DSSP file (Angstrom, degrees, kcal/mol; ACC not computed):
  #  RESIDUE AA STRUCTURE BP1 BP2  ACC     N-H-->O    O-->H-N    N-H-->O    O-->H-N    TCO  KAPPA ALPHA  PHI   PSI    X-CA   Y-CA   Z-CA
    1    1 A M              0   0    0      0, 0.0     2,-0.2     0, 0.0     0, 0.0   0.000 360.0 360.0 360.0 129.0   -1.2    6.2   30.2
    2    2 A S        -     0   0    0      1,-0.1     3,-0.1     0, 0.0     0, 0.0  -0.582 360.0-125.3 -84.8 143.2   -2.4    7.1   26.7
    3    3 A K        -     0   0    0     -2,-0.2    -1,-0.1     1,-0.1     5,-0.1  -0.516  34.6 -93.4 -83.2 153.3    0.1    8.1   24.0
    4    4 A P    >>  -     0   0    0      0, 0.0     4,-1.4     0, 0.0     3,-1.0  -0.314  40.0-108.7 -62.2 153.2   -0.3   11.4   22.2
    5    5 A N  H 3> S+     0   0    0      1,-0.3     4,-1.1     2,-0.2     3,-0.3   0.850 114.1  57.8 -53.7 -42.1   -2.2   11.1   18.9
    6    6 A E  H 34 S+     0   0    0      1,-0.2    -1,-0.3     2,-0.2     7,-0.2   0.817 106.9  47.5 -66.7 -29.1    0.8   11.7   16.6
    7    7 A T  H X4 S+     0   0    0     -3,-1.0     3,-0.7     1,-0.2    -1,-0.2   0.774 109.3  53.7 -81.3 -24.4    2.7    8.7   18.1
    8    8 A R  H 3< S+     0   0    0     -4,-1.4     3,-0.3    -3,-0.3    -2,-0.2   0.708 105.2  56.0 -78.2 -18.6   -0.2    6.4   17.8
    9    9 A K  T >X  +     0   0    0     -4,-1.1     4,-1.4     1,-0.2     3,-0.7  -0.131  63.2 129.6-105.5  36.2   -0.7    7.2   14.1
   10   10 A W  H <>  +     0   0    0     -3,-0.7     4,-2.5     1,-0.2    -1,-0.2   0.822  68.0  61.9 -60.4 -31.2    2.8    6.2   13.0
   11   11 A S  H 3> S+     0   0    0     -3,-0.3     4,-2.6     1,-0.2    -1,-0.2   0.862 100.5  52.5 -67.0 -34.1    1.4    4.1   10.2
   12   12 A A  H <> S+     0   0    0     -3,-0.7     4,-2.2     2,-0.2    -1,-0.2   0.902 110.5  48.8 -65.0 -39.4   -0.3    7.1    8.6
   13   13 A E  H  X S+     0   0    0     -4,-1.4     4,-2.8     2,-0.2    -2,-0.2   0.914 111.7  48.4 -65.3 -43.4    3.1    8.8    8.6
   14   14 A V  H  < S+     0   0    0     -4,-2.5     4,-0.3     2,-0.2    -2,-0.2   0.919 112.4  48.9 -63.1 -44.0    4.8    5.8    7.1
   15   15 A T  H  < S+     0   0    0     -4,-2.6     3,-0.4     1,-0.2     8,-0.3   0.901 117.9  40.3 -63.4 -40.3    2.2    5.6    4.4
   16   16 A A  H  < S+     0   0    0     -4,-2.2    -2,-0.2     1,-0.2    -1,-0.2   0.850 131.1  23.6 -77.9 -34.9    2.4    9.3    3.6
   17   17 A H  S  < S+     0   0    0     -4,-2.8    -1,-0.2    -5,-0.2    -2,-0.2  -0.275  80.0 168.1-129.9  47.4    6.2    9.7    3.8
   18   18 A S        -     0   0    0     -3,-0.4    -3,-0.1     3,-0.3    -4,-0.1  -0.300  34.8-142.4 -64.5 144.1    7.7    6.2    3.2
   19   19 A D  S    S+     0   0    0      1,-0.2    -1,-0.1     3,-0.0     3,-0.1   0.700 100.4  47.9 -75.4 -19.7   11.4    6.0    2.7
   20   20 A S  S    S+     0   0    0      1,-0.2     2,-0.4    30,-0.1    30,-0.3   0.812 117.7  23.9 -94.1 -31.3   10.9    3.3    0.1
   21   21 A L        -     0   0    0     28,-0.1     2,-0.9    27,-0.1    -3,-0.3  -0.993  55.7-144.2-139.2 141.8    8.1    4.7   -2.1
   22   22 A D        -     0   0    0     21,-0.4     2,-0.1    -2,-0.4    24,-0.1  -0.890  37.2-153.9 -98.3 101.7    6.7    8.0   -3.0
   23   23 A L        -     0   0    0     -2,-0.9     3,-0.1    -8,-0.3    17,-0.1  -0.436  16.0-110.7 -79.8 148.1    3.0    7.2   -3.3
   24   24 A E    >   -     0   0    0     -2,-0.1     3,-1.4     1,-0.1    -1,-0.1  -0.468  53.2 -84.2 -68.0 149.0    0.5    9.0   -5.5
   25   25 A P  T 3  S-     0   0    0      0, 0.0    -1,-0.1     0, 0.0    -9,-0.0  -0.295 107.9  -0.4 -59.2 137.1   -2.0   10.9   -3.4
   26   26 A H  T >  S+     0   0    0      1,-0.1     3,-1.3    -3,-0.1     4,-0.4   0.751  79.7 151.1  58.8  30.4   -5.0    8.9   -2.1
   27   27 A V  G X  S+     0   0    0     -3,-1.4     3,-1.0     1,-0.3    12,-0.1   0.870  70.3  50.8 -59.9 -37.0   -3.8    5.7   -3.8
   28   28 A F  G 3  S+     0   0    0      1,-0.2    -1,-0.3     8,-0.0    -2,-0.1   0.519 103.0  60.0 -83.2  -3.1   -5.5    3.6   -1.1
   29   29 A S  G <  S+     0   0    0     -3,-1.3    -1,-0.2     7,-0.0    -2,-0.2   0.418  76.7 115.8-101.5   2.3   -8.8    5.3   -1.5
   30   30 A K    <   -     0   0    0     -3,-1.0     6,-0.0    -4,-0.4    -4,-0.0  -0.373  60.8-143.5 -66.4 150.7   -9.3    4.5   -5.1
   31   31 A E  S    S+     0   0    0      1,-0.1    -1,-0.1    -2,-0.0     3,-0.1   0.751  77.9  76.1 -88.0 -27.2  -12.2    2.2   -5.9
   32   32 A D     >  -     0   0    0      1,-0.2     4,-1.9     2,-0.0     3,-0.5  -0.776  66.5-152.4 -94.5 120.0  -10.7    0.1   -8.7
   33   33 A P  H  > S+     0   0    0      0, 0.0     4,-2.6     0, 0.0     5,-0.2   0.850  97.8  56.7 -56.8 -34.8   -8.2   -2.6   -7.6
   34   34 A A  H  > S+     0   0    0      1,-0.2     4,-2.6     2,-0.2     5,-0.2   0.883 105.9  50.0 -65.5 -37.6   -6.4   -2.3  -10.9
   35   35 A E  H  > S+     0   0    0     -3,-0.5     4,-2.3     2,-0.2    -1,-0.2   0.895 111.0  49.1 -66.9 -39.9   -5.8    1.4  -10.4
   36   36 A I  H  X S+     0   0    0     -4,-1.9     4,-2.4     2,-0.2    -2,-0.2   0.948 113.9  45.7 -62.7 -48.8   -4.4    0.8   -7.0
   37   37 A A  H  X S+     0   0    0     -4,-2.6     4,-2.5     1,-0.2    -2,-0.2   0.913 113.3  49.2 -62.0 -44.4   -2.1   -1.9   -8.3
   38   38 A E  H  X S+     0   0    0     -4,-2.6     4,-2.5     2,-0.2    -1,-0.2   0.898 111.2  50.0 -63.9 -40.8   -1.0    0.2  -11.2
   39   39 A S  H  X S+     0   0    0     -4,-2.3     4,-2.5     2,-0.2    -1,-0.2   0.921 111.6  47.8 -64.0 -44.7   -0.3    3.2   -9.0
   40   40 A L  H  X S+     0   0    0     -4,-2.4     4,-2.6     2,-0.2    -2,-0.2   0.893 111.3  51.6 -63.5 -39.2    1.8    1.1   -6.6
   41   41 A R  H  X S+     0   0    0     -4,-2.5     4,-2.7     2,-0.2     5,-0.2   0.937 110.7  47.6 -62.5 -46.5    3.7   -0.5   -9.5
   42   42 A R  H  X S+     0   0    0     -4,-2.5     4,-1.9     1,-0.2    -2,-0.2   0.928 113.6  47.9 -60.1 -45.0    4.5    3.0  -11.0
   43   43 A S  H  X S+     0   0    0     -4,-2.5     4,-1.1     1,-0.2   -21,-0.4   0.920 114.2  46.0 -62.2 -44.7    5.6    4.2   -7.6
   44   44 A A  H  < S+     0   0    0     -4,-2.6     3,-0.3     1,-0.2    -2,-0.2   0.903 113.8  47.5 -67.3 -41.7    7.8    1.2   -6.9
   45   45 A E  H  < S+     0   0    0     -4,-2.7    -1,-0.2     1,-0.2    -2,-0.2   0.802 115.0  45.5 -72.8 -27.3    9.4    1.2  -10.3
   46   46 A S  H  < S+     0   0    0     -4,-1.9    -1,-0.2    -5,-0.2     2,-0.2   0.616  89.0 106.4 -90.3 -11.6   10.2    4.9  -10.3
   47   47 A S     <  -     0   0    0     -4,-1.1   -26,-0.1    -3,-0.3   -27,-0.0  -0.477  43.8-175.2 -72.4 133.4   11.6    4.9   -6.7
   48   48 A E  S    S+     0   0    0     -2,-0.2    -1,-0.1     1,-0.1   -27,-0.1   0.426  80.2  60.7-101.5  -2.6   15.3    5.3   -6.4
   49   49 A R  S    S+     0   0    0    -29,-0.3   -28,-0.1   -30,-0.0    -1,-0.1   0.504  72.4 117.0-103.2  -5.7   15.3    4.9   -2.6
   50   50 A R        -     0   0    0    -30,-0.3   -30,-0.1    -6,-0.2     4,-0.1  -0.309  51.9-153.8 -68.5 150.0   13.8    1.4   -2.3
   51   51 A K  S    S+     0   0    0      2,-0.1     2,-0.2     6,-0.0    -1,-0.1   0.546  74.5  32.8-101.0  -9.9   15.9   -1.2   -0.7
   52   52 A S  S    S-     0   0    0      1,-0.2    -2,-0.0   -32,-0.1     5,-0.0  -0.680 103.4 -54.2-131.5-172.4   14.4   -4.3   -2.4
   53   53 A G     >  -     0   0    0     -2,-0.2     4,-2.4     1,-0.1    -1,-0.2  -0.132  50.9-109.4 -65.5 163.0   12.8   -5.1   -5.7
   54   54 A A  H  > S+     0   0    0      1,-0.2     4,-2.5     2,-0.2     5,-0.2   0.901 116.7  50.0 -61.3 -43.8    9.8   -3.2   -7.1
   55   55 A F  H  > S+     0   0    0      1,-0.2     4,-2.8     2,-0.2     5,-0.3   0.946 112.0  47.2 -61.5 -47.8    7.3   -6.0   -6.5
   56   56 A R  H  > S+     0   0    0      1,-0.2     4,-2.3     2,-0.2    -1,-0.2   0.897 113.0  48.9 -63.0 -40.9    8.4   -6.5   -2.9
   57   57 A S  H  X S+     0   0    0     -4,-2.4     4,-2.0     2,-0.2    -1,-0.2   0.926 113.7  45.9 -64.2 -45.0    8.2   -2.8   -2.1
   58   58 A A  H  X S+     0   0    0     -4,-2.5     4,-2.0     1,-0.2    -2,-0.2   0.928 115.2  46.0 -65.5 -45.2    4.8   -2.3   -3.7
   59   59 A M  H  X S+     0   0    0     -4,-2.8     4,-2.8    -5,-0.2     5,-0.2   0.881 110.7  54.1 -66.1 -37.8    3.4   -5.4   -2.0
   60   60 A S  H  X S+     0   0    0     -4,-2.3     4,-2.6    -5,-0.3    -1,-0.2   0.906 108.3  48.9 -62.3 -42.1    4.9   -4.5    1.3
   61   61 A M  H  X S+     0   0    0     -4,-2.0     4,-2.1     2,-0.2    -1,-0.2   0.908 112.5  47.9 -66.1 -40.9    3.3   -1.0    1.2
   62   62 A L  H  X S+     0   0    0     -4,-2.0     4,-2.4     2,-0.2    -2,-0.2   0.927 113.5  47.3 -65.4 -44.8   -0.1   -2.5    0.4
   63   63 A N  H  X S+     0   0    0     -4,-2.8     4,-3.0     2,-0.2     5,-0.3   0.893 109.5  54.3 -63.0 -39.9    0.2   -5.1    3.1
   64   64 A L  H  X S+     0   0    0     -4,-2.6     4,-2.6    -5,-0.2     5,-0.3   0.935 110.0  47.0 -58.9 -46.1    1.2   -2.4    5.6
   65   65 A Y  H  X S+     0   0    0     -4,-2.1     4,-1.9     2,-0.2    -2,-0.2   0.932 114.7  45.7 -63.0 -45.7   -1.8   -0.4    4.8
   66   66 A I  H  X S+     0   0    0     -4,-2.4     4,-1.7     1,-0.2    -2,-0.2   0.933 116.0  45.7 -63.3 -46.5   -4.2   -3.4    5.1
   67   67 A N  H  < S+     0   0    0     -4,-3.0    -2,-0.2     1,-0.2    -1,-0.2   0.888 114.5  46.3 -66.8 -40.0   -2.7   -4.6    8.3
   68   68 A R  H  < S+     0   0    0     -4,-2.6    -1,-0.2    -5,-0.3    -2,-0.2   0.815 110.1  52.8 -75.8 -29.1   -2.5   -1.2   10.0
   69   69 A A  H >< S+     0   0    0     -4,-1.9     3,-2.3    -5,-0.3     4,-0.2   0.861  83.4 150.1 -72.2 -34.4   -6.1   -0.3    9.0
   70   70 A G  G ><  +     0   0    0     -4,-1.7     3,-1.6     1,-0.3    -1,-0.2  -0.074  67.5   6.3  48.7-124.2   -7.2   -3.6   10.5
   71   71 A R  G 3  S+     0   0    0      1,-0.3    -1,-0.3    -3,-0.1    -2,-0.1   0.641 120.3  72.9 -68.7 -14.6  -10.7   -3.6   12.0
   72   72 A N  G <  S+     0   0    0     -3,-2.3     2,-0.4    -4,-0.1    -1,-0.3   0.621  77.5  93.9 -77.0 -11.0  -11.4   -0.1   10.6
   73   73 A L  S <  S-     0   0    0     -3,-1.6    -7,-0.0    -4,-0.2     0, 0.0  -0.661  77.3-129.6 -81.8 133.1  -11.6   -1.4    7.1
   74   74 A S     >  -     0   0    0     -2,-0.4     4,-2.6     1,-0.1     5,-0.2  -0.428  26.1-110.1 -72.1 157.5  -15.1   -2.2    5.9
   75   75 A P  H  > S+     0   0    0      0, 0.0     4,-2.1     0, 0.0     5,-0.1   0.886 119.8  49.8 -57.1 -38.9  -15.5   -5.7    4.3
   76   76 A S  H  > S+     0   0    0      2,-0.2     4,-1.9     1,-0.2     5,-0.1   0.889 111.1  48.8 -69.0 -37.0  -16.0   -4.1    0.9
   77   77 A R  H  > S+     0   0    0      2,-0.2     4,-2.4     1,-0.2    -1,-0.2   0.900 110.4  51.0 -67.7 -40.5  -12.9   -2.0    1.2
   78   78 A K  H  X S+     0   0    0     -4,-2.6     4,-2.7     1,-0.2     5,-0.2   0.902 108.8  51.8 -63.4 -40.4  -10.8   -5.0    2.4
   79   79 A R  H  X S+     0   0    0     -4,-2.1     4,-2.3    -5,-0.2    -1,-0.2   0.907 109.4  50.5 -61.3 -41.2  -12.1   -7.0   -0.7
   80   80 A T  H  X S+     0   0    0     -4,-1.9     4,-1.7     2,-0.2    -2,-0.2   0.928 113.1  44.9 -62.3 -45.5  -11.0   -4.1   -2.9
   81   81 A L  H  X S+     0   0    0     -4,-2.4     4,-1.3     2,-0.2    -2,-0.2   0.872 112.4  50.8 -69.7 -36.5   -7.5   -4.0   -1.4
   82   82 A E  H  X S+     0   0    0     -4,-2.7     4,-1.4     1,-0.2    -1,-0.2   0.886 109.5  51.6 -66.0 -37.5   -7.1   -7.8   -1.4
   83   83 A A  H  X S+     0   0    0     -4,-2.3     4,-2.4     1,-0.2    -2,-0.2   0.853 104.1  58.1 -65.7 -33.9   -8.1   -7.7   -5.1
   84   84 A A  H  X S+     0   0    0     -4,-1.7     4,-2.6     1,-0.2    -1,-0.2   0.852 101.6  55.5 -64.0 -33.9   -5.4   -5.1   -5.7
   85   85 A K  H  X S+     0   0    0     -4,-1.3     4,-2.3     2,-0.2    -1,-0.2   0.913 107.9  48.0 -63.7 -41.7   -2.9   -7.6   -4.3
   86   86 A V  H  X S+     0   0    0     -4,-1.4     4,-2.0     2,-0.2    -2,-0.2   0.926 113.3  47.8 -63.4 -45.0   -4.0  -10.1   -6.9
   87   87 A K  H  X S+     0   0    0     -4,-2.4     4,-2.4     1,-0.2    -2,-0.2   0.892 109.8  53.2 -63.1 -39.9   -3.7   -7.4   -9.7
   88   88 A L  H  X S+     0   0    0     -4,-2.6     4,-1.5     1,-0.2    -1,-0.2   0.913 107.3  50.7 -63.4 -43.2   -0.3   -6.4   -8.4
   89   89 A R  H  <>S+     0   0    0     -4,-2.3     5,-3.3     1,-0.2     3,-0.3   0.920 110.8  50.3 -58.9 -42.4    1.0   -9.9   -8.6
   90   90 A G  H ><5S+     0   0    0     -4,-2.0     3,-1.4     1,-0.2    -2,-0.2   0.891 105.5  55.5 -63.0 -40.7   -0.3  -10.1  -12.2
   91   91 A L  H 3<5S+     0   0    0     -4,-2.4    -1,-0.2     1,-0.3    -2,-0.2   0.820 113.1  42.3 -63.0 -30.2    1.4   -6.8  -13.2
   92   92 A F  T 3<5S-     0   0    0     -4,-1.5    -1,-0.3    -3,-0.3    -2,-0.2   0.298 116.8-112.5 -99.2   8.8    4.7   -8.3  -12.0
   93   93 A G  T < 5S+     0   0    0     -3,-1.4    -3,-0.2    -4,-0.2    -2,-0.1   0.826  81.5 122.1  68.3  32.0    4.1  -11.7  -13.6
   94   94 A R      < +     0   0    0     -5,-3.3    -4,-0.2    -6,-0.2     2,-0.1  -0.247  31.5 162.5-120.8  44.6    3.9  -13.5  -10.2
   95   95 A E              0   0    0     -6,-0.2    -9,-0.0    -5,-0.2    -8,-0.0  -0.406 360.0 360.0 -68.6 139.1    0.5  -15.0  -10.4
   96   96 A A              0   0    0     -2,-0.1    -1,-0.1   -10,-0.1   -10,-0.0   0.466 360.0 360.0 -77.9 360.0   -0.1  -17.8   -7.9
């Protein structure tokens, strides 16, 4: 039995209306990894509802988006989002 569309798309709902971060519109569709990372940093640092640190919240949201998009991400889009993770680590002084 197939689930209704709205229950299968819970990740879109979480991304749009997360309890931990108020994301800027279309943050994950930006082309520049630095812009994505900077936007996530701003959102995480300004959020008063997050339950963990700003870095962890921002990285969690980015990972959630990457993991839930899965096979639907093109290789170039996945590279952009993975590069955003590197930039995000740099913005928080957590370079590997």
